[in-house]
N, C-alpha and C positions, 0 to 999 in steps of 0.2 A: 503494500500499500504506500503510495507517495506520501511524503510529509514535508513539513517545514518547521523549523524553529527560528524565530526571529531573535537576533542578538542586539538590535537597536531599536527598542520599542517606541522611542520618541520619533525617530525618522521614518519608520516603516510601518505601513498599514497593510495587513494580509488580505489576499483575495479569497483565502479558503483553500481547501485541498481539492485537487482535481483528480479523478479516478485514473489509476495506472493504466497504461495502455496495454491492451490484449495483444497488440502487435509485438511488443517487446518479448512477452512470454512465448509467443508463437515462434518468434525467431530464435529463441533459445532451445525450444523443443526441437526445431528443425536442424539446429546446429548439433544438438546431441545425437540425433538420428543419423546425421551425415557422418559424424565423427566416431560412431560406434560400428565397427565391422562385426557382422554376424552371418556365419554360414548356417546350413540346414542343421548341422549337428548342435551347434550353439542354441539354435532356436528350439530344437527338440529337448535339449536338457534343461532349458530355462536360463541358461547362462546369459543369453542375449538380453532377456528381460531384466535380469539383475544389473547388467552393465548399464543399459538405458536408464533404469530407475536410480542408479547411483549418480549418473550424469545430471539427471533432472534435479535431484535433491541437492547436489553440490553446486550446480551452475545456474539453475533456473529460479531458486528461491533466495538468492543472496540479497542482502540489503546493502546497496552501495551509496555512499554519501558524497555530496558536493557542497561547495559554498562559494559565495560571491562576496568580495570585499570592495569597499569604495571609499575614496577620500572626497569629502564634500568640498574642501578647499582647493586641493590639488588636482582633482579630477582623476586621480590614478585609480586603476582597477585591477583586480586580481581575482582568479577563479580556480576552482578545482573540480575534479569529478573522479568517480570510481574508486574512492577510498573505502576502507573497511570500517572506519569509525568517524564520527563527526569532529572530534577534536583534531584528528590528522587533517581532515579536508579543510577545516577552518585555518589551521596553521599554515597550510600550503597557499590558500587564497590570500592570507595576510602577507606572507612572504613575498608572493608575486606582486601584490599591490604596492607594499612598502618599497620595492625596488624603484618605484616612481613617485612616491609621496610619503610624507611623514604623518599624515592624519587618517590613515586607513582604519576602517572598522568593518567587521563582518556585517553585512546587511541581512544576509539570509543563509541558512544552511538547509539542505534539502536531501531527501533520499528517493531513489527510484523514480525519478521524474526529471522535468527540465525546469530551470528557473531563469528569470532575467531580471535585470535592475535598470530602471529608468530614472532620469533626474532632469529637472529643469525648474528654474525659478526658486531654488532653494528647497524644493521638495524631491525626496528620494523614495521610491516605492518599487516593490518587486511583484512579479506575476509568476504563476506556475502553470505548466501545461504538459501535454503528452509529447510536444515537440518544440522546437525552437520558435516557430511562428506563434503558437498558442501562448507561450511563456511571454514573449516579446509584446504581444497584443495586450495581454493582461497588466504587464508592467506600464505600458504606456497609458493604458485606460485609467489605471489607479493613479498615476502621477497627474494626469489631467483632471481627474475627478476631485483630487484633493488640492487643486489650485496651482498646480504646477503650469509654468508657462514654457513653451517651446521644449517640451520634454522629448528626450532622445534616449535610446537604449544605450547603456554604458557597457554592459556585458551580459552574456548568457552562458549557460552550461547545462548539460544533460548528464545524467548517470544511467547505467544500465540496470538490470539486465535487459 
């Protein structure tokens, strides 16, 4: 299930959670099927089923984290994706952002979905979605709805599976 944890509550207003993409799960299942070689003997013994089940459990049910950091004064951005835990994703986003600004803060961290951050006129907001376009659209809408002027997308990122 996709999710989000806001780290800058004063600057960010959430749009809520958007359902995880069934396509991502279908892609994972297809990848497991393609990566698992099964001959007739393996099918007959049940070994093939066990191999596929192991792949599904290990690869298709992962929670992968990402984060987006932004500096309101410097305009610096940093993002991360596909980390095994939220703190690591946040640290990577902050590290990438801090390379270009000294006022970076994590705006949003998320899991198994896409996120984008938009800013304009002193307003910073995020959006979530099943893909880049949905996340960017949500971020721009939230920025404009909350009084932002000339809102533009600053960064986006998506996590698997």
